[in-house]
C-alpha positions as CSV (number, residue, x, y, z in Angstrom):
1,X,-6.4,0.0,-17.9
2,X,-8.1,-2.4,-15.4
3,X,-10.6,0.3,-14.5
4,X,-11.6,0.6,-18.1
5,X,-11.8,-3.2,-18.4
6,X,-14.0,-3.3,-15.3
7,X,-16.3,-0.7,-16.8
8,X,-16.5,-2.8,-20.0
9,X,-17.4,-5.8,-17.9
10,X,-20.1,-4.0,-16.0
11,X,-21.6,-2.7,-19.2
12,X,-21.6,-6.0,-20.9
13,X,-19.0,-4.9,-23.5
14,X,-16.5,-7.5,-22.2
15,X,-16.7,-11.0,-20.8
16,X,-15.8,-12.4,-17.4
17,X,-13.2,-14.5,-19.2
18,X,-11.6,-11.5,-20.9
19,X,-11.5,-9.5,-17.7
20,X,-10.2,-12.4,-15.6
21,X,-7.5,-13.2,-18.2
22,X,-6.3,-9.5,-18.1
23,X,-6.5,-9.5,-14.3
24,X,-4.3,-12.5,-14.0
25,X,-1.6,-10.9,-16.2
26,X,-1.1,-8.0,-13.8
27,X,2.2,-9.2,-12.2
28,X,3.9,-5.8,-12.4
29,X,1.0,-4.1,-10.7
30,X,0.8,-6.6,-7.9
31,X,4.5,-6.4,-7.3
32,X,4.2,-2.6,-7.0
33,X,1.5,-2.9,-4.3
34,X,1.8,-4.1,-0.7
35,X,1.9,-7.9,-0.4
36,X,-1.7,-8.2,0.9
37,X,-3.2,-6.9,-2.3
38,X,-2.2,-10.0,-4.4
39,X,-4.1,-12.7,-2.5
40,X,-7.2,-10.5,-2.3
41,X,-7.0,-9.8,-6.1
42,X,-6.7,-13.5,-6.9
43,X,-9.6,-14.3,-4.6
44,X,-11.8,-11.7,-6.3
45,X,-10.9,-13.1,-9.7
46,X,-11.6,-16.7,-8.5
47,X,-15.1,-15.5,-7.3
48,X,-15.7,-13.7,-10.5
49,X,-14.9,-16.8,-12.6
50,X,-17.1,-18.9,-10.3
51,X,-19.9,-16.4,-10.5
52,X,-19.9,-16.8,-14.3
53,X,-21.3,-20.3,-13.8
54,X,-24.6,-18.7,-12.5
55,X,-26.8,-16.8,-14.8
56,X,-28.4,-14.7,-12.1
57,X,-27.7,-13.6,-8.5
58,X,-27.4,-16.6,-6.2
59,X,-27.1,-17.0,-2.4
60,X,-23.3,-17.7,-3.0
61,X,-22.6,-15.0,-5.5
62,X,-23.9,-11.5,-5.8
63,X,-22.7,-10.2,-9.2
64,X,-23.3,-6.5,-8.2
65,X,-21.5,-7.0,-4.9
66,X,-18.6,-8.6,-6.6
67,X,-18.4,-5.8,-9.1
68,X,-18.3,-3.4,-6.2
69,X,-15.6,-5.3,-4.5
70,X,-13.5,-5.3,-7.7
71,X,-14.0,-1.5,-8.0
72,X,-13.1,-1.0,-4.3
73,X,-9.9,-3.1,-4.8
74,X,-8.9,-1.0,-7.8
75,X,-9.6,2.3,-6.0
76,X,-7.5,1.2,-3.0
77,X,-4.7,-0.1,-5.3
78,X,-4.7,3.3,-7.1
79,X,-4.2,5.0,-3.7
80,X,-1.1,2.9,-3.0
81,X,0.6,3.7,-6.3
82,X,2.6,6.9,-7.0
83,X,0.8,9.4,-9.2
84,X,1.1,8.8,-12.9
85,X,3.5,11.3,-14.5
């Protein structure tokens, strides 16, 4: 679900606000992951929301790097969860 939402965000089919709202509603997912994942996820969402204030790449926010960091977090989170049945 989050992976699909990130793909939509990357393609422009979804907004930063929609992704961030969905991301902040992932309490069950965060509880299923090791504790360190939660703070990192919230930091990434904070950066994403802040980056929406800039229309292009800035010295503080690289949109492409942020998208890569979100994807990396999702990939690592998926590795920590039991396989879907």
